[in-house]
N, C-alpha and C positions, 0 to 999 in steps of 0.2 A: 234167186228169189226176190230180186228187186221188183217192187210194185210199180204202180203207175206213177207215183211220186218218187223222185230221185233227189231228195234234198241233200243227200250225202254222197252223190256220185263223185268218184275219184278220190274219196277219202279212205284212209286206213286207220283203224283204231285199235288200241289196246284197252280192254276192259277187265279189271281185276274183280275177284269175287263173282265171277260170271257163271258159276255152276247152278245158281238158283236165285230166287228173289229179284231184287232190282237189277243186278248185274245181268242175269239171264234175260230179263225183259228188255234191257237196253240193247243187248247183243241182237236179239230177234228184230227189234224195231230198226236198228241201224242197218242190218242186212236188207230189210224190206225197203229201205230208202237208199240203197245203192252202195253202201259202204262195204269194205272188207274188214273183218274183225278177228283179232286174236283174243281168245277167251282164256284168262289166267285164273287158276284157283288151286288150292290145296286139295279140294274134293274132286275125285276122279269123275263124278257125275257130270262135270263140265264137258267131258269128252262127248257124251251123248248129245248134249245141247248143241255143241259145234257140229257134230255129224248131221244133226237134223237141219242145219242151216246150209248144208251143201258146200260147194267149193269156195264160197265167199268167207268161210269161217274155218279157223283152226284152233285147237286146244293146246295150251302149254301148261304142264304141271308147274305150279308157282307158289312159293312161299315168299310173300312180298318183303320179308325181313332179310332176304338173301340177295346180295348184289349180283351173284351169278345167275339167279333166276330172272332178274330184271334184264340182264344182258341177253339171255335166251329169248325172252319175250320180244325185245326190240329186234333181235335178229329174225325171228319169225314174222314180225310185222313188216320189216323191210323186204322180206322175200315176196310180200304181197304188193308192195309199192311204197311210195314215199309216206312215211309215218307222220300224220298230222292231227291225230286226236288221241288223248289219254283220258280215261275215267278212272280215278283212284277211288274205287268203290268198296273194296274188301275191308272188312272191319269186324271187331268183336265187341261185346258188351259184358261188363261184370257188375252185378248188382250186390252191393255190400256197403254197410256203414263205413265211415272212415276208420273207426277203431277196429273193425273186423276185416279190413282190407290188408292183406299181407303185402310185403314188398314185392314178392313174386307175382301176385295178382296184378298189382299196379304196373309193374314193368312189362308184363305180357300185353296188356291193353295198349300201353304207350308204344311198345315195339311194333305191334301190328298196325295200329291206327295212325300213329304219328310218324314213326320212323319209316314205315312202309310207304307212306305218302311222300315223305321227303325223298326217299330213294327213287320213287316213281318220277317225281318232277325232275330230279337231277338226271335220270337216265334218258329222258326224251329230249332234252334241250338241244344237243347237237344234231340228232336226227331231224328235229323239227326245223332247226335253222337251215339244214340242207334241203328240206322240203319247201322252204320259202315261208314258213309260218305254221301255225297250228292252234289248237284249243286244248287246254288242260282243264278238266273238270274235277275238282276235289270234293268228294261227298263228305260234308260235315253233318250237321244235324241242327234242329232247333236248340239242342243242348250245347251247341257252339255259339248260341246267342243268349241263352239263359242257362238254367241248370235245374236239377232236381236232386232231392236227397237220394242217397245210396248209389250215386253215379260219379264218385270222385275221380276215378281213372278215366271213364268214358268222357265225362264233361271236359276234363283237362285236355284230352286228346283232340276233341272236336273243336274246342276253342283254339288250340294250337293250329289245327288245319286252317282255320279262318285267317289267322295271322300269317301263316306260311303262304297262303294264297295271295295276300296283298304284297308281300315281299317279292314273290315270284312275278306278279303282274308288273311291278315296278322295274324289275331287272330284265324282263323278257319282252316287254311291249315294243321296244324299238326293233326287235327281231321278227315282229309280226306274230308273236305267240301270245295269245290271250289266256288268262288264268282266272277262273271264277270258282266260287264255292256254291254247292247245292245243299240246301238245308231242309230235309224232309221232316215232317211231323211223325205222327204214328202211322206206320205202314204195315199192312197185313202180310208180313213175311215171317220166316223162322225167327229172326231177331226181334221183330216187333210184336210177334204173337207166339212166343216160345212154347206155350201150352197148347197151341193149335185150337184155341177156342172158336167155336162156330159162331158165337154171339159177340165177337170182338167189337162190333159196332156199338154195343151197349156202353162201352167205356167212353165213347165220344159223343154221346147223345146230347150233351150240353154245349158242344162246340158249334160254331156257326154252320159248318158243314157236318152234320151229326153222324159221321161214320169214319171208319179208318180209311186211310189212303190205300190205293192199289199200286203194286210195282209198275204197272203199265203207265200210270199217271206220272210217276217220277221219270220214267223213260222218255216220255214226251218232252219234259223240260230239259233233260239231257240232250235230246235230239236238237232242240233249239240252240242250246249252247255249243254243240258240236258243229252246227251248220253256219254258213256265212250270214244267215239272218241275224245273228248276234254279233256282227262284225265290229260294233262300237262298244261292246261290253267287256270290261276286264276289271279285275280287282273287286268284284262285287259279290254280294250275297243274293242268291235266288231262293226264296222261301216257298215251299209248297206244304202247308201244314193244316189245310182245312180251316184256317182261322184260329188255330190253337193259341197263337201268341197275341191275338186281338183280345182274347178274354173268353169267359164262359157265360153262356146264357143263363139269366136268372128267371126261374119260373114265377117269381113274385111279380114280375113286370109284364105288362101287355106286350104282345108281339107286333101289334099294329094299331 
């Protein structure tokens, strides 16, 4: 399914959380640009996504909290060729005030978002060294740069991913392995729009780009970070939030 552009020719990637949303969009775009991809997810729907991408893609049932599942994903990737791209995309969110967040709630988010990312980074180091280098893309959030109420566990995990990214970049740069974090704003996915609102763009009407982001737009940024076009970028945050962090438009002021 590789298209006219082959920006990822010769690359093999593992993408977690690839059954839907950003992960599925990344998998599709990567295959279009010449990569071979292992799609990992706890949701079996990822199998259909992989089947639709042909021989360049394979699905691995995957709970990112389990070391043995990471070993299986790496094995599946190396069967396709030298492993040189990882997108730690899988995540969950829990909305609750601090006083209403149970220890179990908190640990679940941390185990999936933070521990899962740690295991992913650690699992691909030796394969990427053997491949001569690679790119690790850790999906954080704008809530890894700021925060919101009712997101104590989610924000903690996404800030942690940002710090882990910098440590990994420092340790792995001399091996030709780049590590960056991707920070989406509000994206129209099951996580970003759990109620499935058709008018989700209304929430963003005071943002510089007055709409929600699309999974395909995040995939384009991930494509850049996975490709050799970003060869001098490591330990950095890449934000795609429609200007959310720049501020919100005030209707009381003229626009021109």
